[in-house]
PADO-898475 format. One record per residue (C-alpha): x, y, z; residue number from 1; residue in one letter. Coordinates in nm, 4 decimals. Layout:
// residues N
[[X Y Z] NUM 'A'] ...
//
This chain:
// residues 484
[[15.3745 10.0786 12.4244] 1 'M'] [[15.5275 10.3278 12.1545] 2 'L'] [[15.7549 10.0719 12.0316] 3 'F'] [[15.5124 9.7923 12.0409] 4 'E'] [[15.2845 10.0055 11.8084] 5 'L'] [[15.5956 10.0791 11.5776] 6 'Q'] [[15.6136 9.7030 11.5513] 7 'V'] [[15.3078 9.6457 11.4506] 8 'A'] [[15.2874 9.9728 11.1853] 9 'L'] [[15.6328 9.7831 11.0273] 10 'K'] [[15.4375 9.4491 10.9877] 11 'Y'] [[15.0855 9.5822 10.8923] 12 'L'] [[15.1671 9.8343 10.6046] 13 'I'] [[15.3700 9.5965 10.4100] 14 'P'] [[15.0648 9.3262 10.4713] 15 'R'] [[14.8156 9.6518 10.3557] 16 'R'] [[15.0407 9.7099 10.0423] 17 'K'] [[15.0555 9.3657 9.9272] 18 'A'] [[14.6397 9.3475 9.9817] 19 'L'] [[14.6187 9.6825 9.7710] 20 'S'] [[14.8889 9.5259 9.5077] 21 'T'] [[14.7055 9.1975 9.4796] 22 'A'] [[14.3474 9.3422 9.4798] 23 'L'] [[14.4412 9.5734 9.1663] 24 'I'] [[14.5907 9.2658 9.0028] 25 'S'] [[14.2568 9.0654 9.0254] 26 'V'] [[14.0836 9.3950 8.9285] 27 'L'] [[14.2921 9.4546 8.6310] 28 'S'] [[14.2586 9.0975 8.5165] 29 'V'] [[13.8771 9.1335 8.5489] 30 'L'] [[13.8801 9.4289 8.3529] 31 'V'] [[14.0512 9.2825 8.0155] 32 'I'] [[13.8800 8.9714 8.0844] 33 'S'] [[13.5286 9.1575 8.0339] 34 'L'] [[13.6608 9.3581 7.7421] 35 'V'] [[13.8018 9.0468 7.5692] 36 'I'] [[13.4470 8.8831 7.6775] 37 'W'] [[13.2414 9.1980 7.5056] 38 'L'] [[13.4950 9.2231 7.1743] 39 'V'] [[13.4655 8.8213 7.1043] 40 'L'] [[13.0947 8.8122 7.1549] 41 'V'] [[13.0202 9.1355 6.9542] 42 'F'] [[13.2670 9.0383 6.6610] 43 'L'] [[13.1539 8.6896 6.6353] 44 'S'] [[12.8097 8.7829 6.6303] 45 'V'] [[12.9102 9.0889 6.3371] 46 'T'] [[13.0799 8.8500 6.1457] 47 'S'] [[12.8423 8.5564 6.1475] 48 'G'] [[12.5548 8.8033 6.0664] 49 'M'] [[12.7808 8.9370 5.7682] 50 'E'] [[12.8210 8.5598 5.6510] 51 'K'] [[12.4877 8.5223 5.6894] 52 'N'] [[12.3955 8.7865 5.4467] 53 'W'] [[12.6799 8.7089 5.2154] 54 'L'] [[12.4791 8.3636 5.1681] 55 'Q'] [[12.1824 8.5130 5.0944] 56 'K'] [[12.3008 8.7667 4.8331] 57 'L'] [[12.5127 8.4701 4.6625] 58 'T'] [[12.2262 8.2292 4.7098] 59 'S'] [[11.9411 8.3286 4.4340] 60 'L'] [[12.2687 8.4955 4.2221] 61 'H'] [[12.5683 8.2972 4.2139] 62 'A'] [[12.9068 8.4611 4.3739] 63 'P'] [[13.0394 8.4340 4.0060] 64 'I'] [[12.8741 8.5702 3.6795] 65 'R'] [[12.9765 8.5673 3.3273] 66 'I'] [[12.7924 8.8366 3.1138] 67 'A'] [[12.8062 8.9134 2.7597] 68 'P'] [[12.9642 9.2607 2.6252] 69 'T'] [[12.8968 9.4577 2.3807] 70 'D'] [[13.1458 9.2685 2.1384] 71 'A'] [[12.9327 8.9561 2.1930] 72 'Y'] [[12.5994 9.1810 2.1217] 73 'Y'] [[12.7790 9.3492 1.8080] 74 'N'] [[12.9199 9.0367 1.6547] 75 'S'] [[12.7906 8.8297 1.3735] 76 'Y'] [[12.7703 8.5450 1.6302] 77 'F'] [[12.4979 8.7039 1.7947] 78 'Y'] [[12.3052 8.9436 1.4972] 79 'Q'] [[12.3004 8.6508 1.2626] 80 'V'] [[11.9941 8.5020 1.3970] 81 'D'] [[11.7550 8.8112 1.3192] 82 'S'] [[11.8356 8.7683 0.9709] 83 'L'] [[11.8341 8.3487 0.9479] 84 'S'] [[11.4530 8.1582 0.8430] 85 'A'] [[11.6649 7.8755 1.0393] 86 'A'] [[11.6139 8.1014 1.3601] 87 'S'] [[11.3148 8.2053 1.3050] 88 'N'] [[11.4315 8.5756 1.2248] 89 'Y'] [[11.4625 8.6315 1.6427] 90 'S'] [[11.7802 8.6702 1.8670] 91 'L'] [[11.8918 8.3973 2.0609] 92 'K'] [[11.9351 8.3755 2.4523] 93 'T'] [[12.2831 8.2159 2.5704] 94 'I'] [[12.0918 7.9034 2.6733] 95 'G'] [[11.9427 7.8897 2.3149] 96 'E'] [[12.2707 7.9204 2.1436] 97 'K'] [[12.4482 7.6472 2.3638] 98 'N'] [[12.1313 7.4314 2.2115] 99 'Q'] [[12.1487 7.4878 1.8723] 100 'T'] [[12.3315 7.2396 1.6510] 101 'A'] [[12.5105 7.4666 1.3905] 102 'A'] [[12.6586 7.7888 1.4899] 103 'S'] [[12.5993 7.9491 1.1958] 104 'D'] [[12.2576 7.9306 1.0838] 105 'P'] [[12.2934 8.1538 0.7895] 106 'Y'] [[12.1912 8.0530 0.4623] 107 'A'] [[12.3138 8.2723 0.1712] 108 'E'] [[12.0999 8.1592 -0.0602] 109 'D'] [[11.7580 8.2271 0.1206] 110 'T'] [[11.8059 8.4481 0.4263] 111 'D'] [[11.8006 8.8472 0.3979] 112 'L'] [[12.1683 8.9968 0.2908] 113 'E'] [[12.3919 9.1078 0.5761] 114 'I'] [[12.4115 9.4397 0.6108] 115 'P'] [[12.7901 9.6442 0.5238] 116 'P'] [[12.8037 9.8064 0.8739] 117 'Y'] [[12.8285 9.4474 1.0543] 118 'W'] [[13.1212 9.3369 1.2157] 119 'S'] [[13.2807 9.0427 0.9985] 120 'R'] [[13.2268 8.7182 1.1612] 121 'P'] [[13.4915 8.5757 1.3789] 122 'D'] [[13.6359 8.2551 1.1820] 123 'R'] [[13.8684 7.9821 1.3050] 124 'L'] [[14.1676 7.8786 1.1092] 125 'P'] [[13.9516 7.5710 0.9580] 126 'S'] [[13.6811 7.8444 0.8357] 127 'G'] [[13.4080 7.7761 1.0600] 128 'G'] [[13.2619 8.0371 1.2706] 129 'L'] [[13.3861 8.0690 1.6620] 130 'C'] [[13.1116 8.0049 1.8760] 131 'D'] [[13.1565 8.1827 2.2150] 132 'P'] [[12.9157 8.0231 2.3990] 133 'V'] [[12.9693 7.6761 2.3272] 134 'K'] [[13.3617 7.7358 2.3873] 135 'D'] [[13.2400 7.9291 2.7218] 136 'A'] [[13.0697 7.6345 2.8490] 137 'F'] [[13.3291 7.3936 2.7154] 138 'R'] [[13.5757 7.5749 2.9469] 139 'E'] [[13.3441 7.5670 3.2304] 140 'L'] [[13.2611 7.2136 3.1970] 141 'A'] [[13.6481 7.1509 3.2006] 142 'S'] [[13.6900 7.3181 3.5214] 143 'L'] [[13.5012 7.1409 3.7347] 144 'Q'] [[13.7538 6.8545 3.7026] 145 'A'] [[13.9905 7.0795 3.8867] 146 'T'] [[13.7659 7.2426 4.1000] 147 'I'] [[13.5474 7.0539 4.3193] 148 'P'] [[13.1876 7.1765 4.3716] 149 'G'] [[13.2038 7.4130 4.0900] 150 'L'] [[12.8380 7.4432 3.9032] 151 'A'] [[12.7370 7.6567 3.6244] 152 'F'] [[12.3800 7.7544 3.4161] 153 'Q'] [[12.2425 8.0154 3.2249] 154 'D'] [[12.0250 8.2558 3.3241] 155 'Y'] [[11.7666 8.4901 3.1861] 156 'E'] [[11.5755 8.8008 3.3012] 157 'I'] [[11.2292 8.9187 3.1810] 158 'S'] [[10.9439 9.0925 3.3131] 159 'G'] [[10.5524 9.0722 3.3250] 160 'A'] [[10.2535 9.1654 3.4849] 161 'L'] [[10.1652 8.9221 3.7583] 162 'L'] [[9.7613 8.8822 3.8047] 163 'R'] [[9.7268 8.6221 4.0738] 164 'I'] [[9.3862 8.4945 4.2538] 165 'G'] [[9.3757 8.4931 4.6420] 166 'I'] [[9.1785 8.3015 4.9005] 167 'S'] [[8.9423 8.5370 4.9702] 168 'N'] [[8.8281 8.6027 4.5863] 169 'G'] [[9.0192 8.8746 4.4769] 170 'S'] [[9.3155 8.9191 4.3013] 171 'S'] [[9.6875 9.0300 4.3162] 172 'L'] [[9.8180 9.2408 4.0318] 173 'S'] [[10.2215 9.3473 4.0532] 174 'Q'] [[10.4686 9.4239 3.7859] 175 'M'] [[10.7345 9.1518 3.8756] 176 'T'] [[11.0902 9.0431 3.7185] 177 'Y'] [[11.1099 8.7025 3.5986] 178 'L'] [[11.4356 8.4879 3.7041] 179 'L'] [[11.4831 8.1554 3.5100] 180 'S'] [[11.4956 7.8742 3.7368] 181 'I'] [[11.8464 7.7444 3.7988] 182 'S'] [[11.8068 7.4069 3.8524] 183 'E'] [[12.2249 7.3504 3.9049] 184 'K'] [[12.1773 7.6108 4.1782] 185 'N'] [[12.3185 7.4082 4.5221] 186 'P'] [[12.1546 7.6494 4.7004] 187 'N'] [[11.7969 7.6664 4.5387] 188 'L'] [[11.6580 7.3864 4.7890] 189 'A'] [[11.7585 7.5978 5.0657] 190 'S'] [[11.5576 7.8883 4.9077] 191 'L'] [[11.2259 7.7034 4.8693] 192 'I'] [[11.0052 7.7586 5.1921] 193 'M'] [[10.8200 7.4246 5.1096] 194 'N'] [[10.8164 7.1067 4.9132] 195 'A'] [[10.7492 7.1705 4.5529] 196 'P'] [[10.4302 7.0727 4.4082] 197 'I'] [[10.3549 6.8727 4.0792] 198 'E'] [[10.1599 7.1152 3.8355] 199 'I'] [[9.9207 6.8468 3.6687] 200 'V'] [[9.7369 7.0944 3.4096] 201 'D'] [[10.0445 7.1209 3.1370] 202 'T'] [[9.8857 7.4389 3.0351] 203 'A'] [[10.0216 7.6279 3.3864] 204 'D'] [[10.3726 7.6372 3.4238] 205 'F'] [[10.4773 7.6446 3.7666] 206 'P'] [[10.6371 7.9616 3.9421] 207 'V'] [[10.7775 8.0280 4.3064] 208 'Y'] [[10.6859 8.3485 4.4379] 209 'L'] [[10.8756 8.5633 4.7006] 210 'P'] [[10.7401 8.4881 5.0800] 211 'K'] [[10.5802 8.8207 5.0599] 212 'S'] [[10.3368 8.7055 4.8341] 213 'Y'] [[10.2394 8.4331 5.0814] 214 'K'] [[10.1866 8.6909 5.3622] 215 'E'] [[9.9200 8.8379 5.1362] 216 'N'] [[9.7048 8.5339 5.0717] 217 'G'] [[9.8678 8.3635 4.8273] 218 'V'] [[9.8600 8.0072 4.8601] 219 'N'] [[10.0178 7.6906 4.7205] 220 'I'] [[9.8153 7.6154 4.3983] 221 'G'] [[9.6395 7.9314 4.3261] 222 'D'] [[9.6629 8.0372 3.9559] 223 'R'] [[9.7700 8.3229 3.7561] 224 'G'] [[9.8775 8.4872 3.4442] 225 'T'] [[10.1775 8.6925 3.3151] 226 'L'] [[10.0908 8.9075 3.0906] 227 'S'] [[10.3317 9.0884 2.8086] 228 'F'] [[10.3249 9.2914 2.5018] 229 'S'] [[10.3842 9.1331 2.1712] 230 'A'] [[10.4289 9.2988 1.8573] 231 'P'] [[10.2013 9.1782 1.5969] 232 'S'] [[10.1594 9.2745 1.2378] 233 'A'] [[9.9353 9.6061 1.3054] 234 'A'] [[10.0125 9.6736 1.6758] 235 'S'] [[10.1443 9.5465 2.0115] 236 'L'] [[9.9025 9.3225 2.1519] 237 'Q'] [[9.8729 9.1659 2.4982] 238 'E'] [[9.9801 8.7972 2.5545] 239 'Q'] [[9.9233 8.5809 2.8675] 240 'R'] [[10.0876 8.2977 3.0109] 241 'I'] [[9.9088 8.0882 3.2636] 242 'W'] [[10.1002 8.0023 3.5883] 243 'V'] [[10.0344 7.8125 3.9252] 244 'R'] [[10.2036 7.8977 4.2453] 245 'A'] [[10.4087 7.6187 4.2917] 246 'A'] [[10.5799 7.7499 4.6110] 247 'G'] [[10.7388 8.0162 4.8076] 248 'F'] [[11.0928 8.1138 4.8496] 249 'Y'] [[11.2971 8.3594 5.0660] 250 'D'] [[11.4433 8.6542 4.8329] 251 'P'] [[11.6661 8.7182 5.1549] 252 'G'] [[11.7787 9.1178 5.1463] 253 'I'] [[11.7977 9.1447 4.7756] 254 'L'] [[11.6520 9.5037 4.6790] 255 'A'] [[11.4116 9.3655 4.4600] 256 'I'] [[11.3347 9.0496 4.6292] 257 'G'] [[10.9555 9.1094 4.6647] 258 'N'] [[10.9559 9.1553 4.2820] 259 'K'] [[11.1225 8.8677 4.1840] 260 'C'] [[10.9508 8.5570 4.0340] 261 'V'] [[11.1419 8.2084 3.9846] 262 'L'] [[10.9692 8.0780 3.6453] 263 'V'] [[11.0913 7.8174 3.4096] 264 'P'] [[11.2876 7.9623 3.1086] 265 'N'] [[11.0354 7.9056 2.8814] 266 'E'] [[10.8773 8.1750 2.9854] 267 'I'] [[11.1669 8.4166 3.0255] 268 'T'] [[11.2726 8.3131 2.6589] 269 'R'] [[10.9138 8.3775 2.5074] 270 'S'] [[10.9232 8.7295 2.6694] 271 'I'] [[11.2641 8.8411 2.5624] 272 'A'] [[11.1520 8.6731 2.2186] 273 'A'] [[10.8974 8.9716 2.2288] 274 'A'] [[11.0472 9.2648 2.3784] 275 'N'] [[11.3464 9.3386 2.5789] 276 'Q'] [[11.3680 9.3486 2.9484] 277 'T'] [[11.5941 9.5736 3.1214] 278 'I'] [[11.7185 9.4953 3.4868] 279 'S'] [[11.6311 9.7650 3.7709] 280 'P'] [[11.9553 9.7381 3.9255] 281 'D'] [[12.1532 9.6980 3.6373] 282 'G'] [[12.1876 9.3310 3.6346] 283 'T'] [[12.2934 9.1442 3.2987] 284 'P'] [[11.9907 9.0107 3.1894] 285 'T'] [[12.1194 8.7495 3.0479] 286 'N'] [[12.4510 8.5273 3.1226] 287 'G'] [[12.6094 8.2414 3.2948] 288 'I'] [[12.6047 8.1746 3.7151] 289 'F'] [[12.8956 7.9695 3.8373] 290 'V'] [[12.8762 7.8623 4.1847] 291 'W'] [[13.1764 7.7554 4.4154] 292 'V'] [[13.1422 7.5959 4.7265] 293 'K'] [[13.3620 7.8045 4.9257] 294 'D'] [[13.2879 8.2111 4.8892] 295 'L'] [[13.6654 8.2505 4.9864] 296 'K'] [[13.7560 8.0859 4.6328] 297 'R'] [[13.5411 8.3357 4.4382] 298 'A'] [[13.8163 8.5673 4.3042] 299 'D'] [[14.0709 8.3208 4.2493] 300 'E'] [[13.7901 8.1009 4.0141] 301 'T'] [[13.6792 8.3907 3.8392] 302 'A'] [[14.0178 8.4468 3.7537] 303 'S'] [[14.0749 8.1227 3.6391] 304 'L'] [[13.8122 8.1472 3.4192] 305 'I'] [[13.9091 8.4689 3.2270] 306 'E'] [[14.2457 8.2849 3.1834] 307 'E'] [[14.0621 7.9937 3.0268] 308 'R'] [[13.8378 8.2176 2.8269] 309 'F'] [[14.1696 8.4267 2.6687] 310 'A'] [[14.3259 8.1389 2.6004] 311 'A'] [[14.0103 8.0169 2.4233] 312 'A'] [[14.0105 8.3486 2.1873] 313 'G'] [[13.6550 8.3830 2.3795] 314 'I'] [[13.7896 8.6946 2.6516] 315 'G'] [[13.6550 8.9877 2.4368] 316 'S'] [[13.3312 8.8465 2.4365] 317 'Y'] [[13.2239 8.7871 2.8298] 318 'W'] [[13.2915 8.9699 3.1675] 319 'K'] [[13.3763 8.7801 3.4554] 320 'V'] [[13.2467 8.9290 3.8076] 321 'S'] [[13.2255 8.8034 4.1170] 322 'T'] [[12.9575 8.9226 4.3881] 323 'Y'] [[13.1628 9.1947 4.5579] 324 'E'] [[13.1178 9.3783 4.1704] 325 'N'] [[12.7443 9.3187 4.1454] 326 'F'] [[12.5170 9.6170 4.0942] 327 'E'] [[12.2817 9.5385 4.4243] 328 'F'] [[12.5505 9.4125 4.6360] 329 'S'] [[12.8742 9.6104 4.6162] 330 'K'] [[12.7245 9.8842 4.8084] 331 'D'] [[12.6484 9.6349 5.0873] 332 'L'] [[12.9872 9.5124 5.0773] 333 'L'] [[13.1778 9.8478 5.1100] 334 'A'] [[12.9470 9.9068 5.3965] 335 'Q'] [[13.0611 9.5932 5.5536] 336 'F'] [[13.3850 9.6619 5.4860] 337 'Q'] [[13.3597 10.0155 5.6474] 338 'S'] [[13.1597 9.8788 5.9710] 339 'D'] [[13.4150 9.6036 6.0023] 340 'R'] [[13.7379 9.8497 6.0192] 341 'T'] [[13.5353 10.0547 6.2206] 342 'L'] [[13.4375 9.7900 6.4684] 343 'L'] [[13.8271 9.6556 6.5023] 344 'L'] [[13.9202 10.0245 6.5837] 345 'L'] [[13.6624 10.0339 6.8660] 346 'I'] [[13.7659 9.7040 6.9894] 347 'A'] [[14.1388 9.8124 6.9709] 348 'S'] [[14.0648 10.1468 7.1635] 349 'I'] [[13.8909 9.9373 7.4358] 350 'I'] [[14.1459 9.6667 7.4583] 351 'L'] [[14.3945 9.9756 7.5048] 352 'I'] [[14.2144 10.1378 7.7481] 353 'V'] [[14.1287 9.8025 7.9791] 354 'A'] [[14.5137 9.6955 7.9543] 355 'C'] [[14.5973 10.0647 8.0685] 356 'S'] [[14.4978 9.9687 8.3960] 357 'N'] [[14.8473 9.7266 8.4094] 358 'I'] [[15.0453 10.0382 8.4346] 359 'I'] [[14.8792 10.1755 8.7442] 360 'S'] [[14.9465 9.8226 8.9256] 361 'L'] [[15.3035 9.7954 8.7966] 362 'L'] [[15.3946 10.1381 8.8962] 363 'V'] [[15.2449 10.0421 9.2614] 364 'L'] [[15.4462 9.7177 9.2309] 365 'L'] [[15.7908 9.9126 9.1881] 366 'V'] [[15.7437 10.1730 9.4267] 367 'N'] [[15.6727 9.8957 9.6674] 368 'D'] [[15.9488 9.6643 9.5811] 369 'K'] [[16.2081 9.9676 9.5570] 370 'K'] [[16.4391 9.7607 9.8429] 371 'K'] [[16.4387 9.4579 9.6465] 372 'E'] [[16.4921 9.6059 9.3521] 373 'I'] [[16.8223 9.7417 9.4647] 374 'A'] [[16.9327 9.4551 9.6213] 375 'I'] [[16.8942 9.2866 9.3075] 376 'L'] [[17.0838 9.5350 9.1371] 377 'Q'] [[17.3720 9.5418 9.4290] 378 'S'] [[17.4143 9.1404 9.3526] 379 'M'] [[17.4700 9.2104 8.9825] 380 'G'] [[17.1084 9.1904 8.8261] 381 'A'] [[17.1606 9.3833 8.4958] 382 'S'] [[16.8769 9.6431 8.3844] 383 'F'] [[16.7355 9.4426 8.1315] 384 'C'] [[16.6398 9.1595 8.3628] 385 'S'] [[16.4748 9.3490 8.5933] 386 'I'] [[16.2785 9.5426 8.3565] 387 'A'] [[16.2092 9.2005 8.1622] 388 'S'] [[16.0720 9.0837 8.4995] 389 'I'] [[15.7844 9.3716 8.4937] 390 'F'] [[15.7160 9.3144 8.1404] 391 'A'] [[15.6745 8.9674 8.1869] 392 'A'] [[15.4172 9.0394 8.4890] 393 'C'] [[15.2225 9.2288 8.2496] 394 'G'] [[15.2109 8.9405 7.9284] 395 'V'] [[15.0923 8.7244 8.1956] 396 'V'] [[14.8192 8.9540 8.3269] 397 'M'] [[14.7317 8.9854 7.9893] 398 'G'] [[14.7450 8.6502 7.9014] 399 'A'] [[14.5267 8.5516 8.2117] 400 'L'] [[14.2558 8.7902 8.1136] 401 'G'] [[14.2753 8.6659 7.7536] 402 'C'] [[14.1793 8.3299 7.8560] 403 'L'] [[13.9446 8.4146 8.1222] 404 'F'] [[13.7124 8.6403 7.8690] 405 'G'] [[13.7832 8.3520 7.5900] 406 'S'] [[13.6111 8.1291 7.7958] 407 'L'] [[13.3220 8.3620 7.9005] 408 'A'] [[13.2840 8.4484 7.5145] 409 'A'] [[13.2612 8.0737 7.4444] 410 'V'] [[13.0045 7.9890 7.7183] 411 'F'] [[12.8012 8.2982 7.6270] 412 'T'] [[12.7550 8.2412 7.2555] 413 'L'] [[12.6957 7.8873 7.3769] 414 'H'] [[12.3744 8.0105 7.5467] 415 'H'] [[12.3033 8.3204 7.2951] 416 'L'] [[11.9616 8.2120 7.2106] 417 'D'] [[11.8612 8.2121 7.5840] 418 'H'] [[12.0457 8.5239 7.6121] 419 'L'] [[11.8327 8.6912 7.3462] 420 'V'] [[11.5058 8.5536 7.4677] 421 'A'] [[11.5698 8.6863 7.8017] 422 'F'] [[11.6171 9.0424 7.6388] 423 'L'] [[11.2939 9.0124 7.3965] 424 'S'] [[11.0980 8.9432 7.7436] 425 'S'] [[11.2258 9.2025 7.8918] 426 'L'] [[11.1717 9.4305 7.6161] 427 'Q'] [[10.7711 9.2790 7.5236] 428 'G'] [[10.8895 9.2220 7.1759] 429 'R'] [[11.1791 9.0860 6.9407] 430 'A'] [[11.5426 9.2265 7.0626] 431 'A'] [[11.6577 9.1805 6.6910] 432 'F'] [[11.4400 9.1706 6.3972] 433 'N'] [[11.4509 8.8758 6.2183] 434 'P'] [[11.4102 9.0529 5.8587] 435 'A'] [[11.7698 9.1651 5.8900] 436 'F'] [[11.9385 8.9154 6.1606] 437 'F'] [[11.7496 8.5841 6.1265] 438 'G'] [[11.5540 8.3837 6.3848] 439 'H'] [[11.8693 8.3420 6.5676] 440 'S'] [[12.1878 8.5242 6.5785] 441 'L'] [[12.5104 8.3590 6.4823] 442 'P'] [[12.6699 8.1806 6.7542] 443 'N'] [[12.9788 8.0308 6.6140] 444 'Q'] [[13.3369 8.1929 6.7672] 445 'L'] [[13.5118 8.3940 6.5073] 446 'S'] [[13.8504 8.2445 6.4213] 447 'G'] [[13.9495 8.6206 6.2963] 448 'E'] [[13.8470 8.7965 6.6243] 449 'A'] [[14.0156 8.5340 6.8601] 450 'F'] [[14.3410 8.5230 6.6563] 451 'V'] [[14.3014 8.9201 6.6866] 452 'F'] [[14.2230 8.9063 7.0484] 453 'V'] [[14.5216 8.6271 7.0880] 454 'L'] [[14.7616 8.8641 6.9600] 455 'I'] [[14.6574 9.2280 7.0307] 456 'A'] [[14.6086 9.1829 7.4197] 457 'T'] [[14.9674 9.0593 7.5195] 458 'P'] [[15.1201 9.2723 7.2851] 459 'L'] [[14.9231 9.5615 7.4315] 460 'L'] [[14.9896 9.4266 7.7767] 461 'S'] [[15.3504 9.4016 7.7312] 462 'L'] [[15.3844 9.7442 7.5833] 463 'A'] [[15.1754 9.8799 7.9150] 464 'A'] [[15.4310 9.7212 8.1655] 465 'G'] [[15.7153 9.8913 7.9642] 466 'L'] [[15.6816 10.2104 8.1244] 467 'I'] [[15.7128 10.0696 8.5245] 468 'P'] [[15.9787 9.8394 8.3656] 469 'A'] [[16.1702 10.1262 8.2389] 470 'L'] [[16.1184 10.3024 8.5930] 471 'K'] [[16.2154 10.0046 8.7781] 472 'A'] [[16.5454 9.9589 8.5601] 473 'S'] [[16.6692 10.3034 8.6704] 474 'R'] [[16.6678 10.2609 9.0398] 475 'I'] [[16.9929 10.3484 9.1870] 476 'H'] [[17.1111 10.0647 9.4419] 477 'P'] [[17.2918 10.3222 9.6638] 478 'S'] [[17.0440 10.5952 9.7054] 479 'S'] [[16.7530 10.3320 9.7551] 480 'T'] [[16.8961 10.1253 10.0076] 481 'L'] [[17.0202 10.5037 10.1894] 482 'R'] [[16.6700 10.5766 10.1946] 483 'S'] [[16.5260 10.2510 10.3337] 484 'E'] 
//
């Protein structure tokens, strides 16, 4: 009886050890898969939201902005219009400068004398006046041949008091900032929330209002005025421009989005001629917007523009900047970068914790296979070959966890809308505020997150398998076999 019990225990104990090892292996792969799934889904959604926010930031304002410098405003080229009868004694915007036939409208015989403290005119070798505006547009036009999808247009910003009637018979009044409509903006159609209407009354200018006006009762076709002060011979007088709501647009997450109205450039030029407007966020009130299809090429394109301007001799008149340096977006982009770094750090820590389960499994496996390891060593197996076996076990487990977790993440992202709808039904309200996250969360797998997981998981699994592998390689065959 005692002998039979010893024989049963001899065979049952190894089977229990094998079952425990297999169970721990499955649990380790399951934990790694779960962590990979969470990391991929979370990083993919956050990366998609960041791209959506960047798209909104650069839809109304282009990803590249060319603004005049102090050298431009202090130049003879800019100031001479204030003394010229041909320019109606008023300073001109960049768009007006580009449309004028003569770069130098000054007539020495009839116009006022040029003040001696003005900067000397920047003359060409031929004697003509250097025209930094026409040269800038010429250089940008030449870049269109080398950069597909490049578009550019001048913009103007001004301010006025908007009064517009609403459906209940009352009116809405608000100080607004006016941005000239950029017809060449490739994203303009995606911003407009409705089909544009045609203004039949030529006395009214069509304007596009932020969608918040629609929520406050303004309808398409409602009429209003833009009021601003203009100097006269005796005092300042109120001037009015009649406008009509042609549609509504989504301002995105701009700080002044609810106070910015898109208007024809005739309005901004009329107001700019009457008084100077200062943008609330420091954005230059006059400049050139440049659009590129790929935001990742914004820095490269900006550097190329700077090189072209420097070669044309107009580099000192312009400042070229990308959306990363815009006044209204640089703080937000800095926060994006901090969040991205923090998320990657948290994901790395979670992966390290998940892969550490491999250590306990392989340590148990080494203790269970001491006899087999000692036999292999006695047959001539080197320490490195034995260590590589257990290290490979860790890599395989990490690869399996990466595979299963990636498949689960792809499946989850594909059905993300259903998951969000389920969470919303549980809470009784929207799980994610549409004002910040949009009406649907991004459901595309992030390539950067997948590469991060694909590289980090096997490396961490290999590192986790090195400790048991080193322990296995240091087993002494003679002492182990004697003990067995």
